[in-house]
Wavefront OBJ file of the C-alpha trace (Angstrom):
o trace
v 15.841 -4.015 -14.933
v 13.857 -1.240 -13.253
v 14.169 2.286 -14.563
v 12.377 5.605 -14.157
v 11.789 8.000 -17.042
v 11.694 11.447 -15.529
v 10.846 14.752 -17.165
v 8.134 17.367 -17.612
v 4.780 16.663 -19.270
v 5.227 16.402 -23.036
v 8.956 15.557 -22.835
v 8.466 12.254 -24.662
v 8.524 9.864 -21.704
v 5.654 7.807 -23.114
v 7.248 7.557 -26.555
v 10.609 6.512 -25.132
v 8.999 4.114 -22.656
v 7.210 2.309 -25.498
v 10.461 1.926 -27.432
v 12.152 0.439 -24.346
v 9.194 -1.858 -23.680
v 9.447 -3.229 -27.214
v 13.226 -3.623 -27.227
v 13.853 -4.935 -23.685
v 10.569 -6.720 -22.803
v 9.842 -4.282 -19.979
v 6.417 -3.520 -18.561
v 5.546 0.171 -18.669
v 4.079 1.520 -15.458
v 2.546 4.840 -16.392
v 0.482 6.142 -13.528
v -1.258 8.487 -15.954
v -2.247 5.555 -18.185
v -3.354 3.521 -15.150
v -5.527 6.410 -14.010
v -6.949 7.050 -17.500
v -7.811 3.337 -17.687
v -9.694 3.627 -14.375
v -11.524 6.700 -15.744
v -12.486 4.866 -18.948
v -13.785 1.940 -16.893
v -15.894 4.367 -14.863
v -14.644 2.980 -11.560
v -14.989 4.959 -8.336
v -11.238 5.647 -8.466
v -11.641 6.764 -12.074
v -14.376 9.251 -11.182
v -12.265 10.772 -8.393
v -9.170 10.861 -10.587
v -11.007 12.459 -13.496
v -11.942 15.641 -11.660
v -8.442 15.932 -10.181
v -6.616 15.306 -13.475
v -8.864 17.670 -15.446
v -7.606 20.471 -13.200
v -3.994 19.400 -13.816
v -3.559 18.323 -10.195
v -2.013 15.119 -8.830
v -3.841 12.064 -7.465
v -2.985 10.954 -3.892
v 0.162 8.918 -3.248
v -1.746 6.132 -1.477
v -3.879 5.442 -4.543
v -0.892 5.533 -6.892
v 1.315 3.315 -4.703
v -1.459 0.757 -4.338
v -1.805 0.537 -8.135
v 1.983 0.242 -8.526
v 2.282 -2.528 -5.913
v -0.282 -4.587 -7.819
v 1.546 -4.093 -11.132
v 4.981 -4.944 -9.682
v 3.638 -8.272 -8.447
v 2.665 -9.270 -11.984
v 5.203 -11.246 -13.988
v 5.789 -11.742 -17.682
v 8.453 -9.120 -18.321
v 12.178 -8.589 -17.834
v 11.606 -5.500 -15.729
v 9.673 -2.289 -15.379
v 9.764 1.268 -16.623
v 8.174 3.983 -14.499
v 6.783 6.739 -16.694
v 5.641 9.818 -14.775
v 6.288 8.458 -11.292
v 7.594 9.380 -8.770
v 6.528 13.034 -8.854
v 7.844 14.183 -5.470
v 10.388 13.238 -2.822
v 7.843 11.413 -0.667
v 6.841 9.234 -3.638
v 10.500 8.527 -4.462
v 11.129 7.409 -0.890
v 7.898 5.371 -0.812
v 8.870 3.705 -4.110
v 12.283 2.755 -2.704
v 10.564 1.262 0.351
v 8.070 -0.633 -1.823
v 10.827 -1.997 -4.080
v 12.799 -3.078 -1.007
v 9.732 -4.879 0.418
v 9.292 -6.714 -2.892
v 13.039 -7.511 -3.046
v 13.503 -5.375 -6.152
v 15.831 -2.448 -6.806
v 15.930 0.613 -9.013
v 18.681 0.530 -11.639
v 18.545 3.935 -13.335
v 16.637 7.235 -13.413
v 16.657 8.892 -16.825
v 15.754 12.579 -16.955
v 14.560 13.810 -20.348
v 15.293 17.553 -20.407
v 13.139 19.847 -22.592
v 12.453 23.582 -22.220
v 8.933 24.758 -21.370
v 8.204 26.636 -24.631
v 8.934 23.518 -26.676
v 6.710 21.469 -24.366
v 3.786 23.857 -24.813
v 4.200 23.677 -28.610
v 4.360 19.862 -28.501
v 1.179 19.591 -26.441
v -0.687 22.095 -28.635
v 0.362 20.127 -31.739
v -0.706 16.829 -30.144
v -4.098 18.357 -29.313
v -4.570 19.669 -32.869
v -3.181 16.812 -34.940
v -3.483 13.582 -33.033
v -6.263 11.163 -32.312
v -4.274 10.458 -29.133
v -5.051 13.916 -27.728
v -6.111 13.884 -24.097
v -8.577 16.037 -22.140
v -5.627 17.695 -20.388
v -3.875 18.623 -23.665
v -4.374 22.362 -23.497
v -2.097 25.270 -22.665
v -3.778 26.300 -19.404
v -3.692 22.804 -17.889
v -0.164 22.214 -19.206
v 1.108 25.415 -17.614
v -0.377 24.277 -14.301
v 1.232 20.828 -14.715
v 4.595 22.444 -15.560
v 4.323 24.669 -12.505
v 3.684 21.606 -10.305
v 6.566 19.798 -12.013
v 9.013 22.637 -11.361
v 7.900 23.087 -7.746
v 7.756 19.432 -6.699
v 8.994 16.868 -9.192
v 12.288 18.567 -10.024
v 13.042 18.518 -6.301
v 13.669 14.758 -6.398
v 16.712 15.103 -8.659
v 19.121 15.538 -5.711
v 17.686 12.380 -4.123
v 18.606 10.286 -7.169
v 21.884 12.142 -7.770
v 22.944 11.207 -4.242
v 22.204 7.552 -5.092
v 24.198 7.937 -8.330
v 21.242 6.744 -10.376
v 20.300 9.903 -12.313
v 21.410 10.566 -15.884
v 20.264 13.442 -18.119
v 19.206 13.123 -21.738
v 18.686 16.060 -24.122
v 15.003 15.715 -25.034
v 15.214 18.538 -27.588
v 16.764 16.126 -30.088
v 14.943 13.715 -32.404
v 13.109 10.686 -31.030
v 15.804 8.418 -32.494
v 18.659 10.427 -30.954
v 16.966 10.435 -27.545
v 16.435 6.659 -27.809
v 20.071 6.128 -28.728
v 21.243 8.231 -25.774
v 19.006 6.287 -23.379
v 20.211 2.931 -24.697
v 23.808 4.109 -24.234
v 23.114 4.467 -20.495
v 21.300 1.125 -20.271
v 24.391 -0.721 -21.516
v 26.071 0.130 -18.211
v 23.399 -1.575 -16.093
l 1 2 3 4 5 6 7 8 9 10 11 12 13 14 15 16 17 18 19 20 21 22 23 24 25 26 27 28 29 30 31 32 33 34 35 36 37 38 39 40 41 42 43 44 45 46 47 48 49 50 51 52 53 54 55 56 57 58 59 60 61 62 63 64 65 66 67 68 69 70 71 72 73 74 75 76 77 78 79 80 81 82 83 84 85 86 87 88 89 90 91 92 93 94 95 96 97 98 99 100 101 102 103 104 105 106 107 108 109 110 111 112 113 114 115 116 117 118 119 120 121 122 123 124 125 126 127 128 129 130 131 132 133 134 135 136 137 138 139 140 141 142 143 144 145 146 147 148 149 150 151 152 153 154 155 156 157 158 159 160 161 162 163 164 165 166 167 168 169 170 171 172 173 174 175 176 177 178 179 180 181 182 183 184 185 186 187 188 189
């Protein structure tokens, strides 16, 4: 099973991905987590990514796709969940090409829909209350990330609609309700 969790920053993709990982033995492929890991390790890639991410901008497709290719070749799971990737039409097309080369296929794209004001409140709360707060958990960076999301990432919805792989989930509901809705769509795979 290969699925994409799609939605704006703070929509709960990471939370839902972890639930699916635990329940279905999937490997989570979060490009953000992969990049933060490279930053923590202090690698050359991590240093480049750090300055880009701190501004709320996106890391190059070549770097991301290279990391993804390596992860897809690893075994030990019953599938993969993409969390935060693809972010634009070119990445979506490149991912399809990569999956085809590896003789894999995408099963479902799940869009978690949440309005911007709620997202800003969620990120501000995470920054204030959580030990999991990130350097980019602030309103200014989030607004930039939301702007990028609305200008580029939302533009891939027609691509997946045309393939009949996109389903929408109301991310304004509780974590449990969102999980239940997602699992309802996975039954049909």
